[in-house]
C-alpha positions in Angstrom: 8.0 7.5 -36.4 8.0 4.6 -33.9 8.1 5.6 -30.2 11.4 6.1 -28.5 12.4 4.1 -25.4 14.2 5.4 -22.3 14.9 2.7 -19.7 16.4 3.9 -16.5 17.3 1.4 -13.8 18.8 2.0 -10.4 20.8 -0.5 -8.5 19.4 -1.8 -5.2 16.5 0.6 -4.9 13.6 -1.1 -3.2 10.1 -0.1 -3.8 9.5 0.5 -0.1 12.1 3.3 0.0 10.2 5.5 -2.6 8.0 8.3 -1.5 5.2 7.4 -3.9 5.1 4.0 -2.2 4.5 5.6 1.2 8.0 6.1 2.6 7.8 9.4 4.5 11.6 9.6 5.0 12.3 9.4 1.2 13.0 12.6 -0.6 11.9 11.6 -4.1 9.7 14.4 -5.5 10.7 13.7 -9.2 10.1 10.0 -9.0 6.8 10.7 -7.2 5.8 13.0 -10.0 6.8 10.4 -12.5 4.6 7.9 -10.7 1.7 10.4 -10.9 2.3 10.6 -14.7 2.7 6.9 -15.2 1.3 3.4 -14.9 2.8 2.0 -11.8 3.1 -1.8 -11.7 2.6 -2.3 -7.9 3.5 -6.0 -8.0 6.7 -5.7 -10.1 9.4 -8.0 -8.9 13.0 -8.9 -9.6 12.9 -12.5 -10.7 16.4 -13.1 -9.4 17.4 -10.3 -7.1 21.1 -10.1 -7.9 22.8 -7.7 -10.3 24.1 -9.9 -13.1 21.2 -12.5 -13.2 18.7 -9.6 -13.3 20.4 -8.0 -16.3 20.7 -11.3 -18.2 17.0 -11.9 -17.7 16.1 -8.4 -18.7 18.0 -8.5 -22.0 17.0 -12.1 -23.0 13.5 -12.3 -21.6 14.5 -15.7 -20.0 14.8 -17.1 -16.6 18.2 -17.5 -14.9 18.3 -21.3 -15.5 18.0 -20.6 -19.2 20.6 -17.8 -19.4 23.1 -19.6 -17.2 23.9 -16.3 -15.4 23.5 -18.0 -12.0 25.9 -15.8 -10.0 27.7 -12.5 -10.4 31.2 -12.3 -12.0 30.7 -14.9 -14.7 30.6 -14.0 -18.4 27.4 -14.2 -20.4 27.0 -16.5 -23.4 26.2 -14.1 -26.2 24.2 -16.6 -28.3 20.8 -15.4 -27.3 18.4 -13.3 -29.3 18.3 -10.2 -27.1 16.5 -6.9 -26.6 19.3 -5.0 -28.2 19.3 -7.2 -31.3 15.6 -6.6 -31.9 16.0 -2.9 -31.5 19.1 -2.7 -33.8 17.5 -4.9 -36.5 14.5 -2.7 -36.6 16.5 0.5 -37.2 16.5 1.8 -33.6 19.5 4.0 -32.7 20.7 2.5 -29.4 22.6 3.8 -26.5 23.9 2.1 -23.3 25.3 4.0 -20.4 26.5 2.7 -17.1 27.0 -0.6 -15.4 26.8 -3.8 -17.6 27.9 -6.6 -15.2 27.8 -9.5 -17.6 31.4 -9.6 -18.8 33.9 -10.2 -16.1 35.0 -13.8 -15.3 37.0 -13.2 -12.1 35.9 -12.7 -8.5 37.9 -9.5 -7.9 40.2 -7.3 -10.0 37.1 -5.3 -11.0 39.2 -2.3 -12.2 41.4 -4.3 -14.6 40.5 -3.7 -18.2 40.2 -7.4 -18.8 37.2 -7.4 -16.5 36.0 -3.8 -16.9 36.0 -3.3 -20.7 33.3 -5.1 -22.8 34.7 -5.1 -26.4 32.5 -4.2 -29.3 30.7 -7.1 -30.8 28.6 -10.0 -29.7 29.1 -9.6 -26.0 27.2 -6.2 -26.1 24.1 -8.2 -26.9 23.0 -6.0 -29.8 23.8 -2.6 -28.3 25.9 -1.6 -31.2 25.2 2.2 -31.0 26.6 4.6 -28.4 28.4 2.8 -25.6 29.8 4.3 -22.4 29.9 1.6 -19.9 32.0 -0.7 -17.6 31.4 -4.1 -16.1 30.9 -2.9 -12.6 32.2 -0.7 -9.7 30.4 1.0 -6.9 32.7 3.9 -5.9 31.0 6.9 -7.4 33.5 9.7 -7.3 36.0 10.3 -10.2 35.4 7.0 -11.8 35.6 6.0 -15.4 33.9 4.3 -18.4 34.9 2.7 -21.6 33.7 3.2 -25.2 35.3 1.1 -27.9 38.8 0.6 -26.5 40.3 -0.4 -23.2 41.1 3.2 -22.4 39.6 4.3 -19.2 37.8 7.6 -19.8 37.5 9.7 -16.6 34.0 10.5 -15.3 34.7 13.6 -13.3 32.7 14.4 -10.2 29.8 12.2 -8.9 29.2 9.4 -11.4 25.3 9.4 -11.5 25.4 13.1 -12.2 27.9 12.6 -15.1 26.0 9.6 -16.5 22.8 11.5 -16.5 24.4 14.5 -18.2 25.8 12.1 -20.8 22.3 10.6 -21.3 20.8 14.1 -21.8 23.4 14.8 -24.5 22.6 11.5 -26.2 18.9 12.3 -26.1 19.6 15.7 -27.7 21.7 14.2 -30.4 19.3 11.4 -31.2 16.3 13.7 -31.2 18.0 15.5 -34.0 18.3 12.3 -36.0 15.9 10.5 -38.3 15.6 7.3 -36.3 13.7 6.3 -33.2 16.1 5.6 -30.3 16.3 3.3 -27.4 18.5 4.4 -24.4 19.3 2.2 -21.4 20.8 4.1 -18.4 22.1 1.9 -15.7 22.8 4.0 -12.6 24.9 2.5 -9.8 23.2 4.1 -6.8 21.9 3.5 -4.2 24.2 0.4 -4.1 26.7 0.2 -1.3 29.4 1.2 -0.1 27.1 3.4 2.1 29.9 5.6 3.3 29.6 9.4 3.7 32.4 9.9 1.2 30.4 8.0 -1.5 27.5 10.5 -1.8 27.5 14.3 -2.3 27.5 16.1 1.0 24.5 18.3 0.2 22.4 15.1 0.0 23.9 13.5 3.1 23.1 16.7 5.0 19.4 16.1 4.3 19.5 12.9 6.3 22.3 13.3 8.8 19.9 14.2 11.6 17.1 11.9 10.5 16.5 9.0 12.9 16.4 5.6 11.2 15.5 2.5 13.1 16.0 -1.2 12.5 13.3 -2.8 10.4 10.4 -4.5 12.2 11.5 -7.9 11.0 15.1 -7.4 12.0 16.8 -10.5 13.5 19.9 -10.3 15.6 21.2 -13.6 14.2 22.2 -14.4 10.6 19.9 -16.3 8.3 21.4 -19.8 8.2 20.6 -20.0 4.5 22.5 -16.7 3.7 25.8 -16.6 1.9 28.8 -14.5 3.0 27.3 -11.4 1.3 24.2 -11.8 3.4 25.9 -12.1 6.8 26.2 -9.3 9.3 28.8 -9.1 12.0 28.6 -6.9 15.1 30.3 -4.0 13.3 27.9 -4.2 10.4 24.9 -4.4 12.6 26.0 -1.3 14.5 26.2 0.6 11.2 22.8 -0.3 9.7 21.0 3.0 10.7 24.0 5.0 9.4 24.0 3.0 6.2 20.3 3.9 5.7 21.2 7.6 5.9 23.6 7.2 3.0 21.2 5.0 1.1 18.4 7.6 1.3 20.9 10.3 0.4 22.0 8.4 -2.7 18.3 7.9 -3.5 17.6 11.6 -3.2 20.5 12.4 -5.6 19.1 9.7 -7.9 15.8 11.4 -7.8 17.4 14.7 -8.8 18.9 13.1 -11.8 15.6 11.5 -12.8 14.1 15.0 -12.7 16.8 16.4 -15.0 16.2 13.5 -17.4 12.5 14.0 -17.5 12.9 17.7 -18.0 15.2 17.2 -21.0 12.7 14.8 -22.6 9.9 17.3 -22.2 11.9 20.3 -23.4 13.0 18.5 -26.5 9.4 17.8 -27.4 9.8 14.0 -27.0 7.4 13.4 -24.2 4.4 12.2 -26.2 6.4 9.8 -28.4 8.7 8.3 -25.7 8.1 5.3 -23.4 9.9 6.3 -20.2 10.6 3.6 -17.7 12.0 3.9 -14.2 12.8 0.8 -12.2 15.5 -1.0 -10.3 17.3 -4.4 -10.5 16.4 -5.4 -6.9 16.2 -4.1 -3.4 18.1 -4.5 -0.1 17.3 -5.9 3.4 19.4 -3.9 6.0 19.1 -6.6 8.7 15.5 -7.7 7.8 15.1 -11.4 8.3 18.7 -11.6 9.6 20.2 -10.6 6.2 22.3 -7.8 5.0 20.9 -7.8 1.5 19.4 -9.1 -1.7 19.6 -12.6 -3.3 16.5 -13.8 -1.5 12.7 -14.0 -2.0 11.8 -11.6 0.8 9.8 -8.5 -0.1 12.7 -6.0 0.7 14.8 -7.7 -2.0 12.3 -8.5 -4.8 9.8 -5.6 -4.8 11.0 -2.9 -7.1 9.4 0.3 -8.5 8.3 0.0 -12.2 6.9 3.2 -13.6 5.9 3.4 -17.3 5.1 6.8 -18.8 3.7 7.2 -22.3 1.4 10.2 -22.4 -1.8 9.8 -24.4 -1.3 6.0 -24.6 -0.9 4.9 -21.0 -3.2 6.4 -18.3 -1.5 8.8 -15.9 -1.5 7.9 -12.2 -2.9 4.5 -12.9 -1.9 1.3 -11.2 -1.7 -2.3 -12.3 -1.4 -5.2 -9.8 -0.4 -7.7 -12.5 2.6 -9.8 -11.4 5.3 -8.3 -13.6 8.6 -10.3 -13.5 12.0 -9.3 -15.0 11.7 -11.7 -17.9 8.3 -10.1 -18.8 9.8 -6.7 -19.4 11.3 -7.5 -22.8 8.2 -9.0 -24.5 6.0 -6.4 -22.9 8.0 -3.4 -24.2 8.7 -5.0 -27.6 5.0 -5.4 -28.1 4.3 -1.8 -27.1 6.9 -0.8 -29.6 5.3 -3.1 -32.2 8.5 -5.0 -32.6 8.8 -8.8 -32.9 9.4 -10.9 -29.8 11.9 -13.7 -30.3 10.3 -17.1 -30.1 12.7 -18.2 -27.4 11.6 -15.6 -24.9 10.1 -17.2 -21.7 8.5 -14.1 -20.2 4.9 -13.0 -20.8 3.7 -10.1 -22.8 1.8 -8.0 -20.3 1.4 -4.9 -22.5 -2.5 -5.0 -22.3 -2.2 -4.2 -18.6 -0.1 -1.1 -19.4 -2.9 0.1 -21.7 -5.5 -0.5 -18.9 -6.9 -3.6 -20.6 -7.2 -7.2 -19.4 -5.3 -10.2 -20.8 -3.6 -13.4 -19.9 -1.6 -13.0 -16.7 0.6 -15.2 -14.5 -0.9 -16.6 -11.4 2.4 -15.7 -9.7 5.9 -14.5 -10.6 8.4 -17.3 -10.6 11.6 -16.3 -8.7 14.9 -18.1 -8.6 18.0 -18.2 -6.4 20.7 -20.3 -7.8 23.6 -19.9 -5.5 25.8 -17.5 -3.5 25.9 -14.0 -4.8 29.3 -14.2 -6.6 30.9 -17.5 -5.5 30.5 -21.1 -6.5 29.1 -22.2 -3.2 26.2 -24.6 -2.5 23.6 -24.5 0.2 21.9 -21.2 -0.6 19.7 -22.2 -3.5 15.9 -21.5 -3.4 12.8 -21.2 -5.7 9.8 -19.1 -5.0 6.5 -17.9 -6.3 5.0 -14.5 -5.5 1.3 -14.0 -6.3 -0.7 -10.9 -5.6 -1.3 -12.1 -2.0 1.3 -14.8 -1.1 5.0 -15.6 -1.3 5.8 -19.3 -1.3 9.4 -20.5 -1.2 11.4 -23.6 -0.8 15.1 -24.2 -0.1 17.1 -26.9 -2.0 19.3 -27.6 1.0 16.7 -29.2 3.2 13.4 -28.6 1.3 12.3 -26.2 4.0 9.1 -24.4 2.9 7.9 -20.9 3.7 4.5 -19.3 3.0 3.6 -15.7 3.7 0.4 -13.8 3.3 1.9 -10.5 2.2 -1.4 -8.6 2.6 -1.9 -9.6 6.2 1.8 -9.9 7.1 3.8 -7.3 5.0 7.0 -7.9 6.9 6.7 -11.7 6.4 7.1 -12.6 10.1 4.6 -15.5 10.2 5.5 -18.6 8.3 2.1 -20.1 7.3 3.7 -23.3 6.0 3.9 -24.5 9.5 0.1 -24.0 10.1 -2.3 -26.9 9.2 -5.0 -24.5 8.1 -2.9 -23.5 5.2 -2.1 -27.0 3.9 -4.4 -26.6 0.9 -2.7 -23.3 -0.1 0.6 -24.9 0.4 -0.3 -27.8 -1.9 -1.5 -25.4 -4.6 1.7 -23.5 -4.6 3.8 -26.8 -4.7 1.9 -27.8 -7.8 2.2 -24.4 -9.4 6.0 -24.3 -8.7 6.5 -27.8 -10.1 4.6 -26.9 -13.3 6.6 -23.7 -13.8 9.9 -25.4 -13.2 9.0 -28.1 -15.7 7.9 -25.5 -18.3 11.4 -23.9 -18.3 13.5 -27.0 -17.7 14.6 -25.9 -14.2 15.8 -29.0 -12.4 16.8 -27.2 -9.2 20.5 -28.0 -9.4 23.2 -27.0 -7.0 25.2 -23.9 -7.7 28.4 -25.9 -8.4 26.5 -28.0 -10.9 26.3 -25.0 -13.2 30.0 -24.4 -12.7 30.9 -28.0 -13.6 28.4 -28.5 -16.5 27.9 -25.1 -18.1 31.0 -23.0 -17.5 34.8 -23.0 -17.9 36.9 -20.4 -16.1 33.7 -18.6 -15.1 32.7 -18.2 -18.8 29.3 -19.6 -19.7 29.8 -22.1 -22.6 26.3 -23.6 -22.7 22.9 -23.3 -21.2 19.7 -25.4 -21.3 18.6 -23.5 -24.5 22.0 -23.5 -26.3 24.3 -26.2 -27.7 27.7 -26.5 -26.2 30.4 -24.4 -27.8 31.9 -26.3 -30.6 29.0 -28.6 -31.2 
């Protein structure tokens, strides 16, 4: 039988807040154990560190400027050949549990069924098996999910616990079947709100007396390129260290649930024939670089854990420094499952590196920021490249360039673009960026250009790789 696939992704968990990555405050023994049993992709990044753009890229294998999912709270065009389609068409039993975030077409009204319920059919992008999901919400107690109707089905207790229990039941059921299965579990934590009432008290208690400090690259003024979601007022700045306590408490609970899931896989005898992935959609900044969070090329936002366990096939405790981008995940995993990769996919197959081999690899991961987090607002757009050593970025607004040596300057506090000695490096990255943008047809448009040319009422009608609806 073909191998099973379990893909677990957290929401806003940055690599630097995991124990295996060196954070001594983190309580992540199960994730750390998974790292010891897995191939860890140490240069894995979120190609567009915002929830909906990440998901669109993950499931299509394409960059944001090809999916059209340029901000949150717009509705995905379903006319792509997606991960779920390939799995379904090759007789995989699929399951999707948790946050979807590619359906709503309103900024607000998240709990209304018209925004929360993704109807069966093409907008589930090939996930035609078990479905227990919602578009998005981030309050985690006594929430709900939908299956195949608008009915809100209560999720009693703490949502990540309930979702993990549901995933375990699905694994048991599918293990008894005759088909290989693929399950995607999208957990909402450790996404804000970081309030004490949004995490189980027993986990908050682990951190209530832990001292957290502001990051070394904290700035007491807002990044002028940040959108309203990035800005911090005096009240927010005063809460950062308390937010971190809740963030780490949520992560500790997440870790407990990962442990439960791993245990169920092992107890059911599925360990050796299951590719188990743990990752995150993006990170968070907590005041670093003068920003509250995500939607930016800085390390705290783009660096994510990516652990791949497949006993007997992938070396345990190994590490690959290949630049793994979000759009590379689909072709990489499909090749590992020996399934066809759609011709339209833009990411690279990096599966040789999972098997400890060498192969063609990108010089750098291409990162995109196409607007404000969830509003049609111009002035925040950027493009970037992250190689194994450097991050190069440029803003659309004024063409300001940034260049950081991440090895020598991990907190990205020294902009080398302003230093004459690094002019050759700067020219090299400019050339590389232009080449990559040309390859995927990225013309560095403003955020509102996509609103005016590709969408109607926040619904994506066309993209660079699709014909307009109706012709």
